[in-house]
C-alpha positions as CSV (number, residue, x, y, z in Angstrom):
1,M,91.8,159.9,99.4
2,K,90.5,160.5,102.9
3,P,90.2,157.4,105.2
4,F,86.4,158.0,105.5
5,K,86.0,157.8,101.7
6,I,88.1,154.6,101.5
7,L,86.0,153.0,104.2
8,L,82.8,154.1,102.4
9,F,84.1,152.7,99.1
10,I,84.9,149.3,100.8
11,A,81.5,149.2,102.5
12,S,79.8,150.0,99.2
13,A,81.7,147.3,97.4
14,I,80.8,144.7,100.0
15,A,77.1,145.8,99.8
16,I,77.1,145.5,96.0
17,L,78.7,142.0,96.1
18,T,76.2,140.9,98.8
19,V,73.3,142.0,96.6
20,I,74.8,140.1,93.6
21,A,75.3,137.0,95.8
22,L,71.6,137.2,96.9
23,L,70.2,137.7,93.4
24,F,72.6,135.4,91.4
25,P,71.0,132.1,90.4
26,A,72.4,129.1,92.4
27,D,73.0,127.1,89.2
28,G,74.7,130.1,87.5
29,I,74.0,132.0,84.3
30,K,74.9,130.6,80.9
31,V,76.7,133.0,78.6
32,A,78.1,132.0,75.2
33,G,78.1,128.3,76.2
34,K,79.8,129.0,79.5
35,T,78.3,129.0,82.9
36,L,79.1,132.0,85.2
37,N,78.8,131.3,88.9
38,F,78.9,133.5,92.0
39,P,79.4,132.3,95.6
40,S,76.4,132.5,97.8
41,V,76.3,134.7,101.0
42,K,76.5,131.5,103.1
43,K,79.6,130.4,101.3
44,I,81.2,133.8,101.7
45,I,80.4,134.0,105.4
46,I,81.0,130.3,106.2
47,P,83.8,129.0,103.9
48,Q,84.0,125.3,103.0
49,A,85.7,123.3,105.8
50,E,89.1,121.9,104.8
51,L,90.6,118.6,105.9
52,D,93.7,118.9,108.1
53,L,95.3,115.9,106.5
54,M,98.3,115.4,108.7
55,A,96.3,115.8,111.9
56,Y,93.7,113.3,110.5
57,L,96.4,110.7,109.8
58,E,98.2,111.3,113.1
59,E,95.0,111.0,115.2
60,E,94.1,107.7,113.5
61,Q,97.6,106.3,114.3
62,K,97.5,107.5,117.9
63,R,94.0,105.9,118.4
64,D,95.2,102.6,117.1
65,E,98.4,102.6,119.2
66,E,96.4,103.3,122.3
67,R,94.1,100.3,121.6
68,L,97.2,98.1,120.8
69,Q,98.6,98.7,124.3
70,V,95.7,96.9,126.1
71,L,95.9,93.6,124.3
72,N,96.0,90.4,126.4
73,G,96.3,87.0,124.6
74,L,95.4,85.7,121.2
75,Q,91.7,86.3,121.4
76,D,92.2,90.0,122.4
77,S,94.7,90.4,119.6
78,A,92.3,88.8,117.1
79,D,89.5,91.0,118.2
80,Y,91.7,94.1,118.0
81,Y,92.8,93.5,114.4
82,R,89.4,92.4,113.4
83,G,88.1,95.7,114.7
84,I,90.6,97.7,112.7
85,M,89.8,95.6,109.6
86,E,86.1,96.2,109.9
87,H,85.9,99.8,111.1
88,G,87.6,103.0,110.3
89,D,88.7,104.7,107.1
90,I,91.1,102.0,105.9
91,R,88.8,99.1,106.6
92,F,88.0,96.2,104.3
93,W,84.4,95.2,103.5
94,F,84.3,91.4,103.1
95,P,81.7,89.1,101.3
96,N,79.2,87.9,103.9
97,G,81.2,89.7,106.6
98,D,83.9,87.0,106.4
99,A,86.9,88.4,108.2
100,D,88.8,85.2,107.4
101,Y,88.6,86.0,103.7
102,F,92.4,86.5,103.3
103,V,93.5,83.8,105.8
104,D,94.3,81.1,103.2
105,M,96.0,83.6,101.0
106,F,98.4,84.7,103.7
107,D,99.0,81.1,104.7
108,D,100.2,80.5,101.1
109,F,102.4,83.5,101.3
110,E,104.0,82.4,104.5
111,N,104.8,79.0,102.9
112,A,106.1,80.4,99.6
113,K,109.8,80.0,100.5
114,E,109.3,76.5,101.8
115,K,107.5,75.5,98.6
116,D,109.9,77.5,96.4
117,V,107.0,79.3,94.7
118,V,106.4,82.8,93.6
119,F,102.8,83.7,94.3
120,H,101.4,86.6,92.3
121,I,99.2,89.6,93.2
122,L,97.9,91.2,90.0
123,H,97.1,94.9,90.5
124,Y,94.9,96.2,87.7
125,G,93.9,99.8,87.7
126,D,93.4,103.0,85.8
127,S,95.8,105.9,85.5
128,Q,96.0,106.3,89.3
129,I,98.5,103.4,89.3
130,E,100.5,104.3,86.3
131,M,104.3,104.1,86.6
132,D,103.9,101.5,89.4
133,R,102.4,104.1,91.8
134,L,100.6,102.5,94.8
135,S,101.7,99.0,93.6
136,N,105.3,99.7,94.5
137,R,104.5,100.3,98.2
138,L,102.4,97.2,98.4
139,R,105.2,95.2,96.6
140,A,107.9,96.4,99.0
141,Y,105.8,95.4,102.0
142,M,104.9,91.9,100.6
143,Q,108.5,91.2,99.6
144,R,109.9,92.4,102.9
145,T,107.4,90.2,104.7
146,F,107.3,87.1,102.6
147,G,110.3,87.3,100.3
148,G,110.5,87.7,96.5
149,N,112.3,90.0,94.0
150,G,111.7,91.8,90.8
151,P,108.9,93.8,89.2
152,G,106.7,90.8,88.2
153,L,104.6,90.7,85.0
154,L,105.5,93.2,82.3
155,P,104.4,93.7,78.7
156,F,107.0,92.5,76.1
157,M,107.2,96.1,74.9
158,P,106.6,98.9,77.4
159,V,103.3,100.7,77.0
160,I,103.7,103.1,79.9
161,R,107.0,104.0,81.6
162,S,107.6,102.4,85.0
163,L,109.7,103.6,87.9
164,S,110.5,100.0,88.8
165,V,112.2,98.7,85.7
166,Q,114.3,99.9,82.8
167,H,112.6,98.4,79.8
168,S,112.9,98.6,76.0
169,A,111.9,96.5,73.0
170,S,111.9,96.5,69.2
171,G,111.1,94.2,66.3
172,A,108.1,92.8,64.3
173,L,105.5,93.7,66.9
174,T,102.0,95.0,66.7
175,H,100.3,96.4,69.8
176,V,96.6,95.6,70.3
177,A,94.4,96.3,73.4
178,A,90.9,96.1,74.7
179,Y,91.1,99.8,75.7
180,G,92.4,103.1,74.6
181,D,93.4,104.0,71.0
182,A,95.2,100.8,70.2
183,P,93.7,98.4,67.5
184,R,91.3,95.8,68.8
185,A,92.0,92.0,68.4
186,N,88.6,90.3,68.8
187,G,89.2,89.2,72.4
188,H,92.8,88.0,72.1
189,Y,94.5,90.1,74.7
190,G,95.7,87.9,77.6
191,P,96.2,88.8,81.3
192,L,97.5,92.4,80.6
193,V,94.3,93.3,78.7
194,N,96.7,94.1,75.8
195,T,99.2,92.1,73.9
196,H,102.0,92.4,71.3
197,Q,101.5,90.3,68.2
198,L,104.7,88.8,67.0
199,N,105.3,88.1,63.3
200,G,109.0,87.7,62.8
201,E,111.8,88.6,65.2
202,A,111.9,90.9,68.3
203,T,114.0,91.6,71.3
204,A,113.3,93.0,74.8
205,T,115.7,94.2,77.5
206,F,114.9,94.5,81.2
207,S,117.3,96.0,83.8
208,I,117.1,97.5,87.3
209,P,115.9,101.1,87.6
210,T,118.3,103.9,88.0
211,S,116.3,105.7,90.7
212,R,117.7,105.4,94.2
213,N,114.2,105.6,95.7
214,V,113.0,102.2,94.6
215,D,112.9,99.2,97.0
216,S,116.1,97.0,97.1
217,A,114.1,93.9,96.3
218,L,113.8,95.2,92.7
219,M,117.5,95.0,92.2
220,R,117.9,91.4,91.1
221,Y,116.3,88.9,88.8
222,S,116.6,85.2,88.8
223,R,113.3,83.8,87.4
224,V,111.9,84.7,83.9
225,T,108.8,83.4,82.2
226,L,107.5,84.3,78.8
227,L,103.6,84.0,78.5
228,Y,102.3,83.6,75.0
229,N,99.7,82.2,72.6
230,N,101.7,80.3,70.0
231,H,100.4,80.4,66.4
232,G,103.5,78.8,64.9
233,G,107.2,78.3,65.4
234,L,107.7,80.4,68.5
235,H,111.2,80.2,69.9
236,A,113.1,82.3,72.5
237,T,116.6,82.9,73.8
238,L,117.4,84.5,77.1
239,S,120.7,86.0,78.1
240,S,121.8,87.9,81.2
241,K,124.4,90.5,82.0
242,E,126.7,87.6,82.8
243,G,126.1,85.6,79.5
244,M,123.8,83.1,77.8
245,V,121.0,81.5,79.9
246,G,119.4,79.3,77.3
247,S,117.1,78.8,74.3
248,K,113.6,77.2,74.2
249,N,111.0,76.3,71.7
250,A,107.2,76.2,72.1
251,N,106.4,72.6,71.4
252,N,102.6,73.1,71.1
253,G,100.3,75.7,69.7
254,G,98.0,77.8,71.9
255,V,98.5,79.4,75.3
256,G,101.6,78.4,77.2
257,S,104.8,79.6,78.9
258,M,108.6,79.2,78.8
259,S,110.5,79.6,82.0
260,W,114.2,80.0,82.9
261,N,115.8,79.8,86.3
262,L,119.1,81.6,86.5
263,E,122.1,80.0,88.4
264,R,122.8,83.4,90.0
265,P,120.8,86.6,90.2
266,T,121.4,89.3,87.6
267,T,120.5,93.0,87.1
268,R,120.0,92.8,83.3
269,L,118.1,90.5,81.0
270,H,117.9,90.3,77.2
271,L,115.1,88.2,75.6
272,T,115.1,87.5,71.8
273,V,112.0,85.8,70.3
274,G,110.9,84.7,66.8
275,G,107.9,83.1,65.2
276,N,104.2,83.9,65.0
277,A,102.5,84.4,68.4
278,D,100.7,86.7,70.7
279,L,103.2,87.8,73.4
280,Y,101.1,88.2,76.6
281,G,104.0,89.4,78.7
282,V,107.2,88.6,80.5
283,V,107.3,87.7,84.2
284,V,110.5,89.0,85.8
285,D,110.8,87.5,89.3
286,G,113.5,86.6,91.8
287,D,113.6,84.3,94.8
288,A,110.5,82.5,96.1
289,G,108.0,84.8,97.8
290,V,105.4,87.2,96.5
291,A,105.3,89.3,93.3
292,V,103.1,92.3,92.8
293,D,102.3,93.0,89.1
294,N,101.4,96.6,88.3
295,I,98.9,96.6,85.3
296,P,97.8,100.2,84.5
297,L,95.0,100.5,81.9
298,R,94.7,104.2,81.1
299,G,91.2,105.5,80.6
300,C,89.6,102.1,81.6
301,S,86.4,101.8,83.5
302,G,87.2,98.2,84.6
303,Q,84.7,96.7,82.2
304,Q,87.2,95.1,79.9
305,F,87.6,91.6,81.4
306,T,84.5,90.3,79.7
307,M,86.1,91.5,76.4
308,I,88.9,89.0,76.7
309,N,88.6,85.5,75.3
310,K,87.6,83.5,78.4
311,S,89.4,80.2,77.6
312,E,92.6,82.1,76.7
313,L,92.6,84.2,79.8
314,K,91.9,81.2,82.0
315,A,94.8,79.3,80.4
316,A,97.2,82.3,80.8
317,Y,96.3,82.7,84.5
318,S,97.0,79.0,85.0
319,N,100.6,79.6,84.1
320,M,101.0,81.9,87.1
321,D,100.5,81.1,90.8
322,I,98.0,83.9,91.4
323,R,96.6,84.3,94.9
324,L,95.1,87.9,94.7
325,I,93.7,90.0,91.9
326,I,93.2,93.7,92.7
327,L,90.8,95.7,90.5
328,Q,91.1,99.5,91.1
329,F,88.6,101.3,88.9
330,G,85.7,103.7,88.9
331,G,87.4,107.1,88.6
332,N,87.0,107.4,84.8
333,S,83.2,106.8,85.2
334,V,82.5,109.3,88.0
335,P,82.1,112.4,85.8
336,Y,79.5,110.7,83.7
337,I,77.3,109.3,86.5
338,K,74.4,111.7,86.8
339,G,71.9,109.8,89.0
340,D,71.4,106.9,91.4
341,K,70.4,104.5,88.5
342,A,73.6,105.2,86.6
343,A,75.7,104.5,89.8
344,C,73.9,101.2,90.4
345,T,74.2,100.2,86.7
346,Y,77.9,100.8,86.7
347,A,78.3,98.9,90.0
348,S,76.3,96.0,88.6
349,S,78.6,95.8,85.6
350,I,81.6,95.6,87.9
351,G,79.9,92.6,89.5
352,N,79.9,90.9,86.1
353,Q,83.6,91.6,85.7
354,I,84.3,90.0,89.1
355,E,82.3,86.9,88.1
356,R,84.4,86.6,84.9
357,V,87.7,87.0,86.8
358,H,86.5,84.4,89.4
359,E,85.8,82.0,86.6
360,C,89.1,82.5,84.9
361,C,91.2,82.4,88.1
362,P,89.4,80.5,90.9
363,S,92.6,80.2,92.9
364,A,92.7,83.9,93.6
365,K,90.9,86.2,96.0
366,I,89.6,89.4,94.5
367,L,89.8,92.9,96.0
368,F,88.1,95.8,94.4
369,I,89.4,99.3,95.2
370,G,86.9,102.0,94.7
371,P,87.8,105.5,93.3
372,S,89.3,108.4,95.3
373,D,87.6,111.6,96.1
374,M,87.3,113.7,92.9
375,S,86.3,117.4,92.6
376,T,84.1,119.3,90.3
377,T,83.5,123.0,90.4
378,Q,80.3,124.4,91.9
379,G,79.8,128.0,92.8
380,G,83.4,128.7,92.3
381,E,84.5,125.9,94.8
382,H,85.9,122.5,94.3
383,V,83.5,119.9,95.7
384,T,83.0,116.2,95.5
385,Y,81.1,115.0,92.4
386,P,77.5,114.7,93.5
387,Y,77.0,111.0,92.9
388,L,80.5,109.8,94.0
389,P,79.4,108.8,97.6
390,K,76.4,106.9,96.1
391,L,78.7,105.2,93.7
392,I,81.0,104.1,96.5
393,D,78.0,102.6,98.4
394,A,76.8,100.8,95.2
395,L,80.2,99.4,94.4
396,R,80.7,98.1,97.9
397,D,77.3,96.3,97.8
398,S,77.8,94.9,94.3
399,V,81.4,93.8,94.9
400,T,80.8,92.0,98.2
401,A,77.6,90.4,96.8
402,H,79.8,88.9,94.1
403,G,82.2,87.3,96.5
404,A,85.0,89.8,96.5
405,A,86.4,92.2,99.1
406,F,86.1,96.0,98.9
407,W,88.4,98.8,99.9
408,S,87.7,102.6,99.4
409,L,90.3,105.1,98.4
410,Y,87.6,107.8,98.9
411,D,87.3,106.9,102.6
412,A,91.0,106.3,103.2
413,M,91.9,109.8,102.0
414,G,89.3,111.5,104.2
415,G,86.0,111.2,102.4
416,E,83.8,114.0,101.0
417,N,85.6,117.2,99.9
418,S,89.0,115.8,101.0
419,M,90.6,116.3,97.6
420,P,91.1,120.1,97.9
421,A,93.2,119.6,101.0
422,W,95.3,117.0,99.1
423,V,95.8,119.5,96.3
424,K,96.7,122.3,98.6
425,Q,99.3,120.2,100.4
426,G,100.9,119.1,97.1
427,L,99.6,115.5,97.4
428,A,97.3,115.7,94.3
429,G,97.4,117.5,91.0
430,S,95.6,120.6,89.8
431,D,93.1,118.3,88.0
432,Y,91.7,117.4,91.4
433,I,91.7,113.7,90.4
434,H,95.2,112.3,90.3
435,Y,97.7,112.0,93.2
436,T,101.2,113.4,92.9
437,Q,104.0,110.9,93.6
438,K,104.1,112.0,97.3
439,G,100.3,111.6,97.5
440,A,100.5,108.2,95.8
441,D,103.1,107.1,98.3
442,I,100.8,108.0,101.2
443,M,97.9,106.2,99.7
444,G,100.2,103.2,98.9
445,D,101.2,103.1,102.5
446,R,97.5,103.3,103.5
447,I,96.7,100.3,101.4
448,T,99.8,98.5,102.8
449,L,98.7,99.3,106.4
450,A,95.3,97.8,105.7
451,F,96.9,94.6,104.4
452,D,99.3,94.5,107.4
453,N,96.3,94.7,109.7
454,A,94.7,91.9,107.8
455,Y,97.9,89.8,107.9
456,N,98.3,90.3,111.7
457,Y,94.7,89.2,112.1
458,C,95.2,86.2,109.8
459,R,98.4,85.2,111.5
460,I,96.6,85.2,114.9
461,R,93.7,83.2,113.4
462,L,96.1,80.6,112.0
463,A,97.7,80.3,115.4
464,M,94.3,79.9,117.1
465,K,93.3,77.2,114.5
466,K,96.6,75.4,115.2
467,K,95.9,75.4,118.9
468,E,92.4,74.2,118.3
469,Q,93.7,71.4,116.1
470,E,96.3,70.4,118.7
471,R,93.6,70.3,121.4
472,A,91.4,68.2,119.2
473,E,94.2,65.8,118.4
474,A,95.1,65.6,122.2
475,L,91.5,64.8,123.0
476,L,91.3,62.1,120.4
477,E,94.6,60.6,121.7
478,R,93.3,60.6,125.3
479,E,90.0,58.9,124.2
480,K,92.0,56.4,122.3
481,R,94.2,55.5,125.4
482,E,91.1,55.3,127.6
483,N,89.4,52.9,125.2
484,E,92.5,50.8,125.1
485,T,92.6,50.5,128.9
486,E,89.0,49.4,129.0
């Protein structure tokens, strides 16, 4: 074929496609229950802008490093970290704008070793945190900074595989849950929002993970606690890789705990139980410090906490030294939110969940993490769900109005239409919803950086408060001496 004819054919094809693009309805044509779409002329000529993710992250880091170099004294440092905490894509939104919201929590964490206490951070979430994703990066940071070991709170029998522990169980156990396909139990679920009903004998084994990529703090266990609701005759025996640790009996009915402190750390535990009880979970910890408990609830909208018996949940929480509860939900509701009213209704329901958690665990701060960017298909392109930005705003307002802090995955990954860039770079899956492991690691590091900024601010604020207290005490002492001389 002659070049002129080839050129004519190409021009004709472009002209025909342009006419189709001009005439094709914007909302597509329905055929046999399917919707056929065709890109508009504008989208063909001006393709959707794509986030340069690495440049975005590098520019943010460079900007913060430049600001860090000009600090002078405690007040400048406090202002710097407060600025990071309250501005930018990884910022926190605090109730009543209270930047000191986490100060008392970090003060407890700093004193954990002195008090020989393990303070817990409970990280609830949907499938984005399954297999200990995101939580593992936060745990590594907290345990490097404040001490601690082990994976924290685990179900007696594994529900979802975790990268941070080798875990198996068997015996006379029935799994019930407030979510998913498991049988319901009329509110008797405990802090994991699911439980294993024991009627007879059962055993569970916990050992360090085989992966070389996990943090070294997961490699030894020395404190074990069994959380339960005893209905009759509950007894338990714990042994380690090195031998027998000890046996215990539940002396009273109802919610309680049994604890063992090992003489030396181990890498493998074997727990045998018998009786009639709801087994809420097993806390596998190490030295004093901070534990981060990964609690994935696949398919959950975050509205399950009011489905748990209030007195039982409060009693179970009281058996753990909890200082922070993270609720990471919203993604499962995004596809079903079709208007502003629906977004506000869901956000209001989350406010009710926060109130319930506050009531059951008044010692803990609460952080709600909003959903990531998620894509739907429009005109042949992957774009952000239409009401997702509205949902983020509604959640932020509801969460802070109910006395909790808010953090946005959506903003931290780049905001509107950022998900296609994450998928293209292998950081999110082909469903345009879930992160890959590499992407989850990046987002886990983003959350960790936000907490590190908050900790640096809180540490400076504590130092300033100490100086203020010392000045006040010196002033009182001077006034006292002056009064004595008169």
